N, C-alpha and C positions, 0 to 999 in steps of 0.2 A: 421362776425358771432361771437356770444358770446356763451360761455359755461354756462352762468348763466341762471337760470330760477327760478321762485318764485311761490309758491302756498300758499294760505291762507286757513286754515281750522279752524273750531270753535270747541273747546273742549266741552264735556258734562260731567257732574258730574255723576260718577258711584256709589260713596259712599261718606261718610263724608270727607274722605281724599284721594280719588282717582278720577282722571280725565282721559278721553280717547279722542282720536281724530282719524280720518280716515287717511289713506295714499292714496292719489289720485292714481287711476289706471294708469295714465300717468307716474307717478314716478316708479311704479312697473314695467311697461313695459320698460321704459328707462334703469332701472337698471337690467333688466332680473331677477327680484326677484322671488324666489320660492314661491309658494302659497299653497303647499300641507300640510298635517298634520305635517310634520317635519320642516316646515318653521318657522324661528325665525327672529325677528327684534332686533338687538343689538344696544343699545344707549350708547354713551359715550360723555364726554366733553373734547374737545381739551384744554389742560392746557395752551398752548401758546396763543391761540386766544379767548378762552372762548366759541367757537362755539359748538353747539350740532352736533355730527356726528352720522349717522345712517348707519348700515350695514345690508344687507339682506343675511341670510345664511340658508342652509338646514342642519339640524343636523342628525346624524346617528340615525337610529331607534333602535340601541342597548342600548341607554341611559335609 
């Protein structure tokens, strides 16, 4: 069994310089991602591999 999986989504243009894409519900479920009002998706680039990394977090409502 492998720990790899792949999803392909198509981005759509939101404005002249902004694009959006969906996050498949399967990934949200696998990662136990929060989905409430305080849910955030944090994107970063791994400097060693160049891979985009995504973390799902729930921020405090005190912000």
